[in-house]
C-alpha positions, 0 to 999 in steps of 0.5 A, a space after each residue: 569681057 567675062 572671065 572664063 570660070 575657074 576649073 578646080 582640076 585644071 592641070 596644065 603647066 604653061 612654060 614661058 621661055 624665049 629659047 626654043 630649045 629650052 621649051 622643047 627640052 622642058 616639054 620632052 622631059 616632063 610631058 610624061 607626067 604633066 600637061 605642058 604648053 609653051 610660049 616664047 614671050 610674056 605677051 604671048 603668055 598673057 594673050 593665052 591666059 586671057 583666052 583660056 587661063 581657066 585651063 592653066 594651073 602653073 606658070 613656069 617662066 624664065 627671067 631673062 627674056 627680050 622686051 619683058 622679063 619674067 618678073 614683069 609676067 609675075 607682076 601681071 599674074 598677080 593683077 590679072 590671074 591670081 589663081 595661077 601658081 607661078 615658078 621662076 627659072 633663072 641662071 641669075 638668081 641673086 638676093 635682090 631678084 629672089 626678094 622681088 620675085 617673092 614680094 612682087 610676084 608671089 612666086 611659089 618656087 625659084 628654080 636654078 638653071 640649068 634645071 635639075 630634073 628631079 627637083 624641078 619635077 617635085 616642084 611641079 608636083 607641089 605647085 599643082 597640089 597647091 593649086 588644087 588645094 586653093 581651088 577647092 578652098 575657093 569653091 568651098 568658100 563660094 558655096 558658103 557665100 552663096 548659102 549665106 546669101 540665100 539664107 539672108 535673102 530668105 530670112 529677109 523675105 520671112 521677116 518682111 511678110 509679117 512686118 508688112 502685115 503689122 504695118 497694114 494693121 497699124 494703118 487700118 487702126 489709124 484710119 479708124 481712130 477718132 480723137 475725143 473732143 472732150 480731151 479726156 485722153 480716150 480714143 474711139 475706133 470706128 469698127 467695120 465689124 465688132 472686135 476687129 480692132 482688138 483682133 488686129 492688135 493681137 495679130 500684129 503682136 503675134 507677127 512682131 513676136 514671130 519676127 523677134 523669135 527668128 532674129 533671136 534664133 539667129 543671134 543665138 547661133 552667132 553667139 554659139 559660134 564664138 570661140 569657147 562657146 558650147 552649143 546646147 543640144 537641139 531636140 526635135 520636140 523642143 524645136 516643134 514646141 517652139 514653133 507652135 508657141 511662136 508661129 503667127 497663126 491666124 484666126 483658128 489656124 492653131 486649132 487645126 495643128 496637132 503635134 504627134 511626138 513618137 520619139 524625140 531625138 537630137 537634131 544635127 545642124 544649126 537651130 536658126 536654119 532648122 527653125 526657119 525650115 519648120 516655119 516654112 513648111 508650116 506656112 506652106 501647109 496652112 496656105 494649102 488648108 485655106 478653104 478646106 472644110 475641116 483643115 488638119 495639119 499633123 506634125 510628127 517626129 520620131 526615129 525608125 526602129 533599131 532593127 530597121 536599117 538604115 536607121 534615120 530620124 524624121 520630122 513629118 508634116 501631114 495636111 489634108 489640103 488641096 494637094 499638089 499637081 504632079 508637074 509642079 511636085 517634081 520640081 518643087 525642091 529643085 528650082 524656085 517655083 511658086 503658085 503664089 507670086 501675086 501674094 509675094 511668094 518667091 518660090 525659094 522656100 522648099 529649095 532653101 529647106 532642101 539645102 539646109 537639110 542636105 547640109 546636115 546629111 539629111 533629105 526632104 521628100 514630098 508626097 501628094 496628089 491633087 485633092 488628097 493633101 500633102 506629106 512632107 518628110 524631113 529625114 536626118 541621120 539617126 542618133 543614139 542621143 534620143 528621148 522617149 
């Protein structure tokens, strides 16, 4: 059975008491401020929670009840519904019970019967506030875990592609290798076309260096996150130049890429993620340029003029490739979508880029028409820390 999803804004208080009059009094007293549901036993409470526990935020249980006590309910909540905030009501509050309630049931408050209305009302307010805080933290944690999982998955894909190419080159070199019978320590390679062996070695080296640059960037980010570490400032120009120096361009691809620095600026966010974004956009543009007679990719960066509001900084990728069909363009950054599944594409690239840039307060915009090239613009909050 799949549990219902938790609701961060759940606001219902479940009261568990075998006395009908006590349940009625509790509802009438507190229903003007809280959403109240009541049951008469531990078993009824557990059945209700199994059905719709995602709606419940706080459980207020009596201690003395037939068959099973409130402490047993608290113990069950710890095993099956840990998101709930429990309160224990009892007229038999002795030291042993209080210790057991805290240690075994993780009780939030112990309320002495007969309940003092103002004190109980305040306890309910604090319990609901604590529940909302915990749920918000849980949602934030899940979001961080999802972002980390997606980042690691995307990084693994980015590393796997060039490493697979390196392995292919090495296998091709092995197939072309012939040992000399003379034993002089020299080798001969049978080339299908002149220069292909050295070209394969050069390309394999570039891809290995690219993988190392990605790994080094993430390692440096981990070091910068250590207590006391001072993260160095990151500028758009430095990141763009690192991209051009480290990206594993094929053949004459590097010759068609131009850098147009208009005004340098300090980038927000982590270098490793932003570097991966720039690598992804470069790869997409180069793939779109294949087969184009005079391929061109221009990478620009700058800031809007001071008089223009709202101000922002930007990095722009402009290519004259094949363009993007309108039906695909509208979905590119919103869902995993690829036109290169046969060659290993997984469609996560632009979705990943969008999430990274949005996480630092920026955005991504794509403008394209079939046959008219494509422009991808990353925008960032403007900073006064700029270089001309």
